N, C-alpha and C positions, 0 to 999 in steps of 0.2 A: 320652788318659790314662783309665784305668778307670772304670768307673761306679762302683768303691769309693773315689774322687773325691778324694780330694788328691791332690798331687804327693809321694808316700810319700818317695821318695828324698832328695828336698829335704829334707824333713821330718825322715827319720831322720839325715842329717849334723847337721842343728841342734840337736836336743835331747839326743843324745849326749854333748857338751860342757857345754850349757847347763844341765840336770839336776841336776849336780853340784856347780854353783856357788854361791858365797855368795847372789848375790843373789836366787838362785830359791830361800831357804832355806826361808822361811817356805812359800811352797807344798809344797814337800817334806815341812814337819813336819806341815803341815794333813792332805795325803794319808796320810801314816804314821800318824797319832793317829786317822783316820778307817777306816784300812785295820785296825787293833786290834781298834775298835769294831765294825765293820761284817762282817770275815771270820772265820771260827770254823774255821779248817785245823788239823788234827790231826798230831802228828809220824807220819809213817810214812805218811802217806795217800797216795794216788794221784791226783793233780792234773792236769788239763788247763788250760793257760792258753790258751786260744782267743783269738788275737788280743793277741800278747805285747808288741808293739811293742817299745821297748828294753829290755823286761826288767824295768821297775820291781816290776811282782808275781811275777814270777818269781822276782825275789831274794827277795822279802818273804816268800814260801811258803818257798824252800829255807833260809832263816834261820830257819825254824820246825820245819825238821827234814822236812818233807815230801818227797817223791818226786815230781818237777814234769817233765810232760811239756808242751811248748810250741813254737808254731806261730806266724807270722805271713804275710801276704798279701805281704808287699814284703820281698825279698830284702834291701835294706840295713837294714832292721829287726832282721832275724835276726841279721845281722851285728853289730850294735851291739849287740843284746842279750847274743850271746858274749863278745864283749871286755868289755861291762859286766862280766858275771859271773865272768869270768877275773881280772879285775883285782881282785876283791873272795875269790878261792877258790874260787866255788862253780861247780856244773857241773847244768845237767839232765839227765835220764833221756834226752831227745831236744830237738834244736831244730832244727826245719825250716821250709821254705818251702811253705806249704798254705793253703787256702781253708775256711774254716768252712761253706761251701757242700758241702764232700766232703770231711769230716773223717777220717784214713787211720789211723782205730782203733776194732777191733771193738766191737760194742753192750757196753753196761755194763761197760767196763773200770774206770770211773774213779768214785771216793769223791766228789770236788767237782769241778766246771768251772766256770772263772773265763773270764768273757767279757765285758770292761770297755771301754767306748767303742768296740764293734766294729760291732753290728745298724744301729747309725743309718747306716754307710756301706755297708750294703748295699742293693742297689735294692731299691724298694717289693715288686716282684712275687717278689724271691726272699727275703724277708725271713722269710717260715713256714719255709722251707726249711731257713735257716738255724738257727733256735729248732730245728725237728726234729732238725736233727743234733747239736744240744747234748744235746737231751733223750737220743737214740740211745745214746750212748755212756757216759751217767750210771747208774752202777748203781742198782737200785730202792732207795729208802730214800736215796739219794744227794741233794748239794745242788749248785744253780746258783745262781752268784752273775752279776748281769748288770745292765747300767744304760746309760741312753741320756740324752742332752740332755733337757732336761725346757721342756716346751713353755709351763707357765706361769711360765717364769722372765723376765718381759717386759722387766726392768731389763737384763739380761743380753743379751738376743735384740736389743735397742735398742743396745745397745754394740758387739755383733757386726756389726752392720748399718754404723753408724758408722764402723767399723773397716776394713770392706770399700771404704767409698765414699773413704777417704784410702789404699788401697794397704796396709793392715796387717795382712790376714787374708790366708792363702791361699787360691786358686781352689779349688772344692768347694762341694759343696752340704751343709748343716748339715739333718739330717733332725730335728725337735724331736718329741717325744713327750710326752702327757699321762701320769700315773702310770697311769691306769685302763688306757689303752693299752698299756701295758707289762704290766700285771697280765693283761689279756686275752691277748696273745699268747702267753704262756707256760702261762697257764690252756687254750689250743685244744691244746697237746701233751701235756695230762693231766700239767702238772705244778702243786703247789698254792703260791699264794705266801703267803709266811710275811713276816719280819720287813721293813721298808723304812726307807732312812735317805738323807737329803742329802748334799750336800756343794758347798761355796762358795755359802754364802747371798749374801754381798756381796764385793767383790774387797777384797783387803787396803787399809787405811789408808795404808799406807808408799808406795803409788806405782801407777803403772799397769802392768801387765802387756799385751805386745803380742804377736802372733804367732811372733814371732822367741825370745820367752821372755826377753826383757831386761826388766828394771822401769826405768820413766823416773820419777826423783823428782830431789827439789830436797834433800830432807830429810837434816840430819847424820844420820850413824850412831847416836850416842846417842837422837835422836827413833824412828829407825826401830826402833830395838831395843824401844823403849815401845811404840810403836802396833803393832808386831807381836804383842807378849805379848797384847796387849789383843782384838786380831783374834784370836787363837788361841781364846779363853776365848769368844769370843761364838759364833766356828765352832762350836766343841765341843758347846755347848749349842742353837742355832738348829736344826742339822741333826736335832735328834731330836724338835723340836716339831712336830706334823702341822701347823700354819697356815703357819710359816716352812719346814718342808721340803719344803713343793710348792711353793715359790719358789724352791728351790735351782738353781743350774745345771744340776747333774746330780742324776739321781734313781735310787738303786741298791735293789735288790729282792732278796729270799732268796727261792727257790722250792725245794720239794722234789719227788723224784719219788716216786711213790705205790709203796709196797711190793710191793702185787698191780696189776699194770696191769688197768684195766677190759676183759673179755672182751665182743667182738662177741654182740651178741643176737641 
């Protein structure tokens, strides 16, 4: 298995059906409301989805009217994304199997680059190269949307550790970052950190989600619906508050590329 670290083909086959299921609905709603708050993609903007997975965010950007180029490292992920977009009558400008370490597009091509749940899977000694590639294809004045698992989310880290012990989490290394480390990573590429937002402060109250994306619960549907609405309201508030944001499972950062790049002296 590659240093990019999950069994991605297995995961691609898993999430294609699960993410559209009813039992996944609260996580789907949480992420879609988060997306609406976090990403400000304009109609007709040229956007790169670098590490598109099964097309979650590619889909949302296309629905916003953006022109989207997308790629993923895993061939089955790309197939899943293509099938998902086709089901909804959507089409990316280009959807390919490629690596964030060698992005196949020219300098300054995109108004925005979206790279979510990707760089934490890149080997430590190549992570700077990956972010450099993201910055390279971004237009001056353009926007990078990026995230990593949050090292300060101790309750989530404990949960992941326990799931691994009982075989409910896939093999592969999770690399956790502090918000400061993520900011420094983009600053090293002459990008300017701007807004930030958390995602998934706590797990939903309605059940436990394991790595196969199933909800394990004993609650009746009526109670699940009530608890999910409460959770959605708590999540929407907690992810904006600095103290709670720093404890969320995922830490998201917006960074801008300088209009005029610094000249060597």
